[in-house]
C-alpha positions, 0 to 999 in steps of 0.5 A, spaced: 444 765 330 439 770 332 443 775 337 436 773 343 438 766 342 445 768 343 444 771 349 439 767 352 444 761 352 450 765 354 446 767 359 443 759 361 452 758 362 453 763 367 447 760 370 449 754 370 457 756 372 454 760 378 450 753 380 455 749 380 461 755 383 454 755 388 454 745 389 463 746 390 463 752 396 458 746 399 462 741 398 468 743 401 465 747 407 460 741 408 463 740 415 463 748 417 456 748 414 452 742 416 449 744 422 445 750 417 444 744 411 441 739 419 437 746 420 435 748 413 432 741 414 427 741 420 425 748 417 424 746 410 419 739 414 416 745 417 415 751 414 408 749 410 405 748 418 407 755 419 404 758 413 397 753 414 398 757 421 398 764 417 392 763 413 387 762 420 390 770 422 385 776 421 391 780 421 396 777 416 393 782 410 395 789 416 401 786 418 405 778 416 410 780 420 407 779 425 403 774 423 409 769 422 412 771 428 407 768 432 405 761 428 413 759 427 413 761 434 407 757 437 411 751 433 417 752 435 415 752 442 410 746 441 416 743 436 421 744 443 417 741 449 415 734 443 422 734 443 422 734 451 417 729 452 422 724 447 428 726 451 424 723 457 419 718 455 424 715 449 431 717 450 433 713 456 429 707 454 433 708 447 440 707 450 439 702 453 436 698 449 441 699 443 447 698 449 444 692 450 443 691 443 450 692 441 452 688 445 448 683 443 449 682 435 454 676 437 450 673 439 443 674 435 447 672 430 449 665 434 441 664 437 438 665 429 444 660 426 441 655 431 434 656 430 435 656 423 439 650 424 435 647 429 429 647 423 432 645 416 434 639 422 426 637 423 426 637 414 433 633 413 429 628 410 427 635 404 432 639 404 439 637 401 444 637 404 449 642 400 443 646 400 443 647 407 451 647 407 450 654 403 445 657 408 449 654 414 454 657 409 451 664 408 450 665 416 456 665 419 458 670 414 453 673 415 455 678 422 461 680 418 458 682 412 453 686 416 458 689 420 463 690 415 457 693 411 455 698 418 462 700 420 463 703 414 458 707 413 458 710 421 466 711 419 463 714 414 458 718 417 463 720 423 468 722 419 464 728 416 460 730 422 466 730 427 471 732 421 471 740 423 469 743 430 463 748 428 459 743 427 459 740 435 459 749 437 454 749 432 448 745 436 447 749 439 444 755 435 442 749 431 435 752 434 436 759 433 437 758 426 430 754 425 427 760 427 430 765 423 430 761 417 422 759 419 421 766 421 425 769 415 425 765 408 421 769 403 426 774 404 432 769 404 431 766 398 430 774 395 437 775 397 439 769 395 439 772 387 440 779 389 449 777 388 447 776 379 446 780 375 438 781 373 438 777 366 440 771 370 436 771 376 429 769 371 434 761 371 437 762 377 429 762 380 427 757 375 433 753 378 430 753 386 423 752 383 425 745 381 429 743 387 424 745 392 419 741 388 425 734 387 428 734 392 423 738 398 419 733 396 423 728 397 425 730 404 419 731 406 415 726 404 421 721 407 421 724 413 414 723 415 413 716 412 419 715 417 415 717 423 409 714 421 412 707 419 418 707 425 410 708 430 406 703 427 413 698 428 414 700 434 407 698 437 405 693 434 412 690 436 410 692 443 403 689 443 407 683 440 412 682 446 418 682 442 424 685 446 427 692 443 421 694 440 421 701 440 429 700 438 426 697 432 422 701 431 426 708 430 430 702 426 425 701 420 423 710 422 430 711 419 432 706 414 425 708 410 428 713 409 434 710 405 428 708 398 428 702 395 432 697 400 431 701 407 425 698 410 427 690 406 434 692 412 429 694 416 425 688 417 431 684 417 433 687 423 427 687 426 426 678 424 433 677 426 433 679 433 425 675 433 429 670 430 435 670 436 430 672 442 422 669 440 424 664 435 416 662 436 413 669 433 417 670 428 411 668 424 407 674 427 413 679 426 414 677 419 406 679 418 406 686 421 413 687 417 409 685 410 404 687 412 406 695 413 409 694 406 403 693 403 400 700 407 407 703 404 405 702 399 398 702 397 396 708 402 403 712 404 407 711 398 403 715 392 399 720 396 406 722 400 411 721 396 408 721 389 413 719 385 418 724 386 425 722 386 422 719 377 429 716 376 430 707 376 430 702 382 436 700 379 439 707 379 437 709 386 440 702 388 448 705 384 446 712 386 446 708 394 452 703 395 457 709 391 454 713 396 455 709 402 461 708 399 464 716 399 459 718 404 457 715 409 449 715 412 449 721 408 451 719 400 445 713 402 440 719 405 441 724 400 444 720 393 438 720 390 433 726 390 440 729 390 441 726 382 434 726 381 435 733 383 443 734 377 437 731 372 432 735 372 435 741 372 439 738 366 433 737 364 430 744 364 437 748 361 437 744 355 430 745 353 432 752 355 438 752 351 433 750 345 428 754 345 428 761 342 426 767 348 420 770 347 422 779 346 419 783 349 413 787 346 412 781 340 405 777 341 408 769 338 402 768 331 396 765 331 394 760 327 388 761 323 382 756 326 381 750 322 375 750 319 369 744 322 366 741 315 359 740 319 359 746 322 360 750 316 354 754 312 352 750 307 350 754 300 344 755 298 340 750 293 337 753 287 330 754 286 
């Protein structure tokens, strides 16, 4: 084995060890660093907006720090204003609807079962008896299945969030963290490489770039899709005069964060509530959710998401199932992009492992260009 290739592989192993140790530290300190992680996600989503605002400032070349600080300050003030307006306009009705929804959820299931049984009774001559029994049994067990699954996810999530008193204290520091993470993003990124040997830093930079492309693109895309879908569903349900319209819009936006199966879960909740409260409008509500899904899959996802996960749907569903069992809601939302990130990093490491390094000062040998026979000069004909 060439010494240069052997050295490169040692450096790759060192970079892999650094990444593994960093992930282990983040895992064991997860509850302590959760506020920092949430603040980093918010800053990461808003950072492109700050960079876009910087381009319109004439002094950005002479005073880049001032330009970044002003753009971040404007975004910060606008964000706080929007947040305050949401608290005043959205939070009170959402809390009220949420309390009523939780209290009435068993009644919703019972009313939905009665509605479907009434439909089945109208077509008793067409629907076989065994099929009616299966449908009634499935509806009877639906409440227990949904309740158990939801409680497991909530229990795991609350266990992670409330596992440390530092999280409660950290909520007060989140706005400050978001401000400085956006303002000093470049120095912070460079400082992450400082403690490590110079020879390892290029590989660590490449891994951070992969994380930026895979994890960052996924987070921005899912949050954007969640906001758009939630607003469209809430407005549509309000126009249809369906109860709990704002709450169902929020549910649709939150379930949009779960890839593949999330939109179906949000739609099922909306149809279930409509069956229990306004059964005459269930067709229109189902049509609303169907139109939203068609718009999302044909217009929004190709432009916003652009296949950032690059994983088979079966693999995504398996990751969601395992993540919900061990990490609750965080495993459901972050499991697929983290697995996709691990896959991309492994592919990068394997490629670098098998690729010989280019020595400094050397130039790659150029292969001679093939001669195009049609353009070659023909010999002169003898007289």
